[in-house]
VEXMARGU-442181 format. One record per residue: residue number from 1; x, y, z of N, C-alpha, C in turn. Coordinates in pm, 1 decimal. Example, Ala and Ser with C-alpha at 12.3 -4.5 7.8 and 13.67 -1.06 7.14 Angstrom:
BEGIN
   resi        npx        npy        npz       capx       capy       capz        cpx        cpy        cpz
      1     1319.0     -569.0      780.0     1230.0     -450.0      780.0     1320.0     -330.0      780.0
      2     1285.0     -225.0      708.0     1367.0     -106.0      714.0     1290.0        3.0      787.0
REM end
This chain:
BEGIN
   resi        npx        npy        npz       capx       capy       capz        cpx        cpy        cpz
      1     1561.0     -793.7      453.4     1432.7     -829.0      469.5     1395.9     -813.3      618.0
      2     1497.2     -849.0      678.4     1468.5     -785.3      830.3     1410.3     -655.7      842.1
      3     1482.9     -541.3      825.1     1427.5     -376.3      825.3     1284.6     -408.4      743.9
      4     1238.4     -482.4      622.6     1110.5     -436.7      651.2     1024.2     -563.6      755.7
      5     1009.9     -656.2      790.3      963.3     -687.1      865.4      934.5     -606.6     1012.6
      6     1037.3     -546.0     1063.5     1033.5     -389.9     1119.6      991.7     -307.4     1059.7
      7      990.2     -279.2      977.3      896.7     -156.6      929.5      743.0     -203.1      955.5
      8      709.9     -288.8      906.2      536.6     -372.1      935.9      534.4     -364.3     1072.0
      9      616.0     -436.6     1183.9      589.2     -440.9     1276.9      559.0     -258.7     1347.9
     10      635.9     -180.0     1310.0      605.2      -68.6     1369.0      470.5       25.2     1309.4
     11      393.0      -50.9     1177.8      303.0       23.4     1118.2      184.1      -61.4     1233.8
     12      166.7     -204.1     1227.7      152.2     -255.0     1336.0       73.1     -187.2     1464.0
     13      183.7     -219.6     1510.4      196.6      -96.7     1670.8      125.7       16.6     1626.1
     14      136.7      105.2     1551.4       44.5      240.7     1499.9     -116.9      223.6     1479.6
     15     -141.8       80.8     1373.2     -247.3       74.0     1387.9     -271.8       40.0     1532.5
     16     -251.8      -27.0     1618.4     -314.0     -130.4     1721.8     -337.4       40.0     1831.7
     17     -238.4      111.9     1827.6     -280.0      209.2     1913.7     -367.3      302.6     1908.6
     18     -409.8      332.5     1745.1     -512.8      405.2     1688.8     -671.1      325.4     1703.5
     19     -660.2      242.7     1657.0     -761.6      124.5     1649.2     -798.7       44.7     1762.8
     20     -707.0        2.9     1877.6     -744.9     -102.5     1894.1     -684.3     -213.5     1881.1
     21     -646.0     -264.8     1761.7     -576.5     -373.1     1736.7     -514.6     -392.8     1594.3
     22     -449.2     -474.6     1637.9     -282.9     -453.2     1470.1     -327.9     -491.9     1374.9
     23     -412.4     -547.6     1297.4     -532.0     -561.1     1165.1     -638.7     -490.6     1187.6
     24     -688.6     -476.7     1047.8     -817.7     -403.4     1034.5     -915.7     -495.8     1054.0
     25     -878.4     -626.1     1034.8     -995.3     -732.2     1013.9    -1139.6     -688.2     1003.6
     26    -1163.6     -618.5     1139.3    -1289.9     -568.2     1231.6    -1299.5     -460.1     1237.0
     27    -1204.0     -389.8     1174.8    -1219.3     -242.4     1193.2    -1301.9     -168.7     1033.3
     28    -1229.7     -260.7      983.8    -1351.6     -225.8      793.0    -1474.3     -306.5      824.0
     29    -1564.6     -178.6      801.5    -1681.7     -284.8      754.6    -1760.7     -228.8      670.8
     30    -1872.7     -269.3      618.4    -1923.3     -222.2      487.5    -2036.7      -96.9      511.9
     31    -1975.0       19.2      455.1    -2036.6      139.8      480.0    -1897.5      254.4      564.1
     32    -1844.6      173.2      615.2    -1713.6      266.4      699.0    -1614.2      189.4      766.5
     33    -1635.4      208.3      903.5    -1533.7      162.8     1010.5    -1604.5      157.7     1143.8
     34    -1568.0       58.3     1167.7    -1652.4        1.1     1321.6    -1592.8      145.0     1475.0
     35    -1465.5      163.0     1407.3    -1434.5      216.0     1567.3    -1358.6      376.4     1526.2
     36    -1401.7      488.8     1603.6    -1319.3      642.0     1556.9    -1199.8      622.8     1560.8
     37    -1179.2      720.3     1535.3    -1036.1      747.3     1494.6    -1019.3      882.4     1520.9
     38     -954.2      893.3     1629.1     -904.1     1037.8     1691.5     -786.6     1109.7     1642.8
     39     -810.1     1255.2     1590.5     -746.4     1324.9     1520.5     -598.8     1304.8     1603.3
     40     -570.2     1274.3     1718.0     -416.1     1213.4     1787.3     -404.5     1074.3     1689.3
     41     -493.5     1026.6     1711.9     -449.7      892.7     1591.9     -435.8      923.9     1449.7
     42     -465.9      972.2     1435.2     -454.1      989.2     1274.2     -318.1     1057.4     1243.8
     43     -274.4     1196.4     1333.2     -198.0     1217.2     1321.7      -33.6     1126.4     1366.7
     44      -86.6      986.6     1481.9       29.7      926.0     1513.9       22.3      837.9     1382.4
     45      -64.6      822.6     1289.4      -54.8      722.4     1208.6        1.5      767.8     1096.8
     46       -4.1      910.9     1051.4       72.4      973.1      962.6      156.8      998.9      999.9
     47      236.6      985.8     1071.6      387.6      982.7     1175.1      431.3      848.8     1110.3
     48      360.3      744.8     1162.5      422.1      616.6     1145.2      425.7      557.0      982.6
     49      353.5      644.5      907.1      388.6      584.0      760.4      509.2      695.3      700.0
     50      499.1      779.1      743.6      621.6      933.1      706.6      745.2      804.8      756.0
     51      753.5      804.4      866.8      883.2      663.6      904.3      910.4      603.3      815.6
     52      840.9      525.3      768.8      821.0      393.3      695.6      898.5      463.5      538.5
     53      802.8      560.3      510.1      844.5      620.0      365.7      978.1      661.9      372.5
     54     1032.3      738.6      489.5     1178.9      786.7      503.3     1280.0      657.8      481.6
     55     1218.6      579.2      577.8     1331.0      468.0      586.7     1337.6      350.4      450.0
     56     1212.1      326.0      395.0     1255.2      297.6      282.1     1344.8      343.3      187.3
     57     1297.7      507.4      134.7     1390.1      602.8       75.9     1535.6      534.8      108.9
     58     1592.7      487.3      213.6     1732.3      450.6      232.2     1777.8      343.3      223.7
     59     1673.8      270.5      215.8     1663.2       76.5      205.1     1693.8       99.8       38.6
     60     1647.6      177.4      -24.5     1624.6      159.6     -158.4     1754.0      174.3     -231.9
     61     1785.4      301.1     -144.6     1942.1      360.4     -174.9     2029.9      213.3     -146.1
     62     2020.2      161.9      -45.5     2129.5       87.5      -41.5     2118.3      -30.6      -92.7
     63     2028.7      -97.7     -151.2     1958.6     -174.8     -228.7     2034.3     -162.5     -389.1
     64     2018.4      -41.5     -439.0     2069.9       32.6     -561.6     2211.4       56.0     -577.7
     65     2254.6       10.6     -423.9     2443.0       59.1     -407.5     2460.5      -92.1     -440.2
     66     2373.7     -184.5     -394.8     2439.5     -328.9     -373.0     2463.1     -414.4     -525.8
     67     2594.2     -410.6     -618.4     2572.6     -451.7     -692.5     2547.5     -599.1     -719.4
     68     2596.9     -674.9     -617.7     2558.4     -824.7     -635.0     2418.5     -833.8     -614.3
     69     2331.5     -787.6     -520.5     2177.4     -830.7     -542.7     2159.6     -785.0     -695.4
     70     2135.3     -661.5     -721.0     2116.4     -645.5     -843.0     2130.2     -712.9     -946.0
     71     2254.9     -766.3     -949.1     2291.8     -853.0    -1059.1     2206.3     -977.7    -1020.5
     72     2218.4    -1036.5     -948.8     2122.0    -1139.0     -926.2     1965.1    -1161.4     -935.1
     73     1883.9    -1025.9     -935.3     1762.5    -1019.8    -1010.8     1723.6     -961.9    -1119.8
     74     1846.9     -931.1    -1188.2     1842.0     -805.7    -1273.8     1820.0    -1003.9    -1404.8
     75     1700.6     -960.7    -1505.0     1705.1    -1095.9    -1549.6     1648.8    -1211.8    -1472.8
     76     1582.8    -1264.3    -1410.2     1564.7    -1329.4    -1316.1     1462.8    -1342.6    -1275.3
     77     1341.4    -1481.5    -1321.5     1213.7    -1511.4    -1333.9     1165.7    -1385.4    -1404.7
     78     1168.7    -1403.7    -1541.7     1139.5    -1226.7    -1616.4      986.8    -1297.8    -1694.4
     79      896.9    -1209.4    -1721.9      753.3    -1202.8    -1753.9      782.2    -1116.5    -1844.3
     80      777.3    -1174.9    -1968.0      812.5    -1094.9    -2087.7      606.1    -1000.9    -2059.6
     81      635.1     -860.7    -2074.3      505.7     -767.2    -2094.4      376.5     -826.5    -2164.5
     82      451.3     -836.1    -2289.5      334.5     -922.4    -2393.3      297.4    -1060.6    -2342.5
     83      361.5    -1141.4    -2259.6      282.7    -1239.2    -2220.1      223.5    -1186.6    -2107.1
     84      272.0    -1136.6    -2044.1      192.0    -1075.9    -1922.9       33.1    -1039.3    -1960.6
     85       48.2     -954.2    -2065.4      -91.7     -942.4    -2102.7     -183.7    -1023.6    -2185.2
     86     -123.1    -1103.1    -2225.8     -187.8    -1242.6    -2285.5     -246.8    -1337.1    -2176.4
     87     -211.8    -1357.5    -2083.5     -211.2    -1432.3    -1973.0     -324.1    -1321.0    -1897.8
     88     -359.5    -1235.5    -1885.3     -360.1    -1107.2    -1785.8     -331.1    -1141.2    -1654.2
     89     -192.0    -1149.1    -1659.6     -170.9    -1113.6    -1508.7     -180.1     -948.9    -1441.3
     90     -216.3    -1021.5    -1340.6     -227.6     -869.8    -1254.1     -119.0     -847.9    -1156.9
     91     -149.7     -759.2    -1087.1      -93.6     -735.4     -895.9       46.3     -722.0     -924.5
     92      116.5     -711.0     -856.3      271.9     -697.0     -830.1      317.7     -766.8     -977.7
     93      360.1     -868.4    -1018.0      408.3     -945.3    -1088.1      356.8     -856.1    -1285.1
     94      251.5     -831.7    -1244.6      160.7     -737.3    -1419.9      233.3     -601.2    -1430.3
     95      222.7     -548.3    -1260.9      305.7     -402.5    -1310.1      460.5     -412.8    -1288.6
     96      448.9     -509.5    -1268.4      638.0     -528.0    -1297.0      645.9     -593.3    -1432.6
     97      544.4     -615.3    -1500.3      567.3     -669.1    -1684.9      465.8     -576.0    -1748.1
     98      440.2     -435.8    -1748.0      407.1     -354.0    -1782.4      254.3     -309.6    -1798.0
     99      206.9     -373.3    -1676.3       29.2     -378.3    -1689.1       40.7     -296.0    -1630.3
    100      -43.8     -167.9    -1635.9      -42.8      -24.2    -1558.4     -178.3      -55.6    -1551.1
    101     -294.6     -165.9    -1466.0     -414.1     -111.0    -1384.6     -417.2     -121.7    -1257.4
    102     -490.9      -37.3    -1231.7     -522.3      -16.7    -1070.9     -668.6       41.4    -1052.6
    103     -730.3      -36.0     -963.6     -860.9       -4.1     -957.7     -897.7       98.5     -918.8
    104     -802.9      161.0     -837.4     -824.9      305.8     -768.5     -817.9      404.3     -854.1
    105     -728.8      383.4     -913.3     -721.8      481.0    -1025.6     -819.0      497.2    -1189.6
    106     -808.8      325.4    -1218.8     -924.7      342.9    -1365.9    -1073.5      282.3    -1313.3
    107    -1096.2      292.6    -1203.1    -1241.3      282.9    -1136.6    -1287.2      342.8    -1018.0
    108    -1230.7      447.5     -924.2    -1186.7      499.1     -847.2    -1377.0      490.8     -781.4
    109    -1359.7      528.6     -629.2    -1447.2      501.4     -569.9    -1366.2      553.0     -405.8
    110    -1481.1      683.9     -382.7    -1454.3      710.2     -224.2    -1375.1      623.6     -134.3
    111    -1229.2      661.7      -95.3    -1187.0      803.1      -71.7    -1083.2      799.3     -186.8
    112    -1072.8      720.0     -271.5     -966.1      748.7     -412.8    -1007.0      873.8     -520.1
    113    -1113.6      910.2     -499.5    -1206.9     1001.1     -607.3    -1126.3     1105.7     -598.3
    114    -1088.1     1186.0     -401.8    -1047.8     1298.2     -326.4     -887.4     1300.2     -358.6
    115     -803.6     1139.4     -431.0     -691.3     1191.3     -398.3     -619.3     1156.1     -554.2
    116     -512.8     1202.3     -565.1     -441.2     1168.2     -707.7     -341.3     1041.9     -668.3
    117     -393.2      948.8     -704.4     -239.3      824.0     -698.0     -157.5      783.6     -832.0
    118      -65.0      787.9     -875.0       24.1      742.3    -1000.8       21.6      597.8    -1013.1
    119      -12.2      580.6    -1109.5      -42.6      401.3    -1114.2      141.5      379.6    -1180.8
    120      206.9      291.2    -1045.6      313.1      231.7    -1045.3      313.9       97.4    -1110.6
    121      430.9      115.9    -1282.9      457.8       51.2    -1339.7      594.3        5.3    -1363.3
    122      686.5      -89.1    -1392.2      763.8     -123.5    -1468.8      733.2     -208.9    -1586.8
    123      863.4     -185.5    -1647.7      827.2     -308.0    -1789.2      930.3     -420.8    -1802.7
    124     1049.6     -446.9    -1682.5     1139.6     -568.5    -1737.7     1115.8     -654.7    -1688.6
    125     1000.3     -663.6    -1617.0      933.6     -817.0    -1535.7     1052.8     -916.3    -1479.7
    126     1089.6     -857.1    -1458.0     1206.7     -948.7    -1403.7     1203.0     -956.2    -1252.3
    127     1297.5     -995.7    -1137.5     1265.9     -967.5     -999.0     1275.4     -800.1     -963.2
    128     1394.1     -792.6    -1032.9     1456.2     -619.3    -1007.1     1356.6     -557.2    -1048.7
    129     1280.5     -537.1    -1134.4     1123.6     -500.1    -1173.9     1042.3     -475.8    -1051.3
    130     1017.8     -617.2    -1022.0      930.4     -643.5     -897.6      959.9     -522.3     -793.3
    131     1082.4     -545.2     -744.6     1147.1     -543.0     -633.2     1158.9     -329.6     -649.5
    132     1164.2     -250.0     -794.9     1158.6     -173.0     -806.3      978.1     -125.8     -762.5
    133      899.0     -203.9     -845.7      743.2     -203.5     -823.4      733.7     -125.5     -644.5
    134      758.1     -243.0     -531.5      754.5     -210.6     -398.4      806.4     -141.6     -366.2
    135      920.4      -70.4     -395.0      999.1       25.1     -348.9      885.4      170.8     -389.3
    136      841.4      204.7     -493.5      788.7      293.9     -591.6      634.7      274.5     -503.6
    137      562.2      158.2     -486.9      449.0      135.7     -380.3      466.9      210.2     -297.1
    138      528.1      154.5     -216.5      542.2      242.8      -71.8      582.0      356.1      -52.9
    139      602.2      426.2     -153.1      636.2      603.4     -118.5      471.3      633.0     -200.8
    140      411.0      577.1     -288.3      272.3      607.2     -374.6      235.0      615.8     -250.3
    141      172.5      486.7     -202.6       80.1      450.4      -91.3       87.2      591.2       38.3
    142      223.0      581.2      111.0      295.3      630.8      146.0      218.6      781.0      109.6
    143      202.8      845.4       56.5      182.2      962.2      -10.7       62.4      992.0       58.3
    144      -33.1      875.8      -40.1     -166.4      873.9      -59.4     -237.0      839.0       61.5
    145     -158.1      743.0      165.5     -262.2      724.8      327.5     -219.3      895.5      390.1
    146      -87.7      955.5      383.1      -55.2     1066.7      469.5     -136.5     1206.2      431.4
    147     -159.6     1212.9      289.1     -315.4     1342.6      242.3     -462.6     1285.7      302.7
    148     -510.3     1170.7      290.4     -611.1     1103.3      350.5     -607.4     1171.2      483.4
    149     -507.4     1088.1      576.6     -540.6     1174.7      709.4     -542.4     1321.5      710.0
    150     -488.9     1361.8      628.1     -453.6     1510.5      675.4     -605.3     1556.3      628.0
    151     -667.9     1506.6      572.1     -808.2     1555.7      544.8     -907.6     1513.4      592.6
    152     -866.4     1376.5      691.4    -1031.6     1351.9      776.5    -1104.8     1401.4      849.1
    153    -1205.6     1438.7      811.7    -1292.9     1507.5      881.4    -1313.5     1522.6      993.8
    154    -1304.9     1627.9     1112.1    -1357.6     1582.3     1303.3    -1424.4     1470.0     1290.1
    155    -1501.6     1457.1     1423.0    -1575.6     1367.8     1435.3    -1609.0     1243.0     1438.2
    156    -1711.3     1191.4     1474.1    -1741.8     1024.7     1433.2    -1726.9      988.4     1315.6
    157    -1679.9      843.3     1315.6    -1656.7      776.4     1125.4    -1701.7      668.2     1171.3
    158    -1751.4      608.1     1284.0    -1761.9      471.9     1293.2    -1889.0      461.0     1262.5
    159    -1928.0      340.6     1166.1    -2048.4      302.7     1091.9    -2107.9      210.8     1145.2
    160    -2227.1      233.8     1209.4    -2306.7      102.7     1292.4    -2366.3       25.6     1175.8
    161    -2334.6     -110.1     1212.7    -2360.7     -183.4     1127.8    -2408.2     -316.3     1189.5
    162    -2535.2     -363.2     1161.1    -2648.6     -450.3     1252.6    -2628.2     -593.5     1167.4
    163    -2669.3     -670.8     1247.6    -2695.8     -859.2     1179.1    -2811.5     -803.0     1044.9
    164    -2772.5     -909.9      915.4    -2827.0     -902.3      810.0    -2943.8     -986.6      831.5
    165    -3122.1     -938.4      814.3    -3219.8     -977.8      792.8    -3188.0    -1179.3      756.3
    166    -3270.4    -1245.9      890.2    -3292.0    -1415.5      777.9    -3282.3    -1380.2      642.0
    167    -3207.9    -1492.2      562.9    -3221.0    -1465.1      430.1    -3199.8    -1368.3      347.9
    168    -3096.8    -1276.9      431.5    -3077.4    -1176.2      335.6    -2940.5    -1237.1      253.0
REM end
């Protein structure tokens, strides 16, 4: 768990270097972004994402070889795919229980129309399936982000967003 916290911190630092803040709450705005991303910033972000993906492959190998952890996770907290479908379960628990829903694929809007995204789904419904989905989603998201950053056009990206008029 500590390793994943460190990887998150590495990404937050890369985001801070590229955008001036760790979290993107004030960076992502309707119609675009509030801060331009330089070519160097895009490369640094892609490098940080690549590093996280590479380390996650190694962490997955360690997890896969640890019989005690796998033993505890297999069969624990199981949500059967049929029940998940009946309840309309979404998100991580849904994808780990056979619910292959991803709005980026099913109803894509830019920039998701420009990249191929594989739906990550497992059918076991247990903690082991949820862990597998997490590992696979890190790789898929990393691949997608690196591809989008590589295609990012040069120039200004910031979108001016004004204050909405009264009554809007």
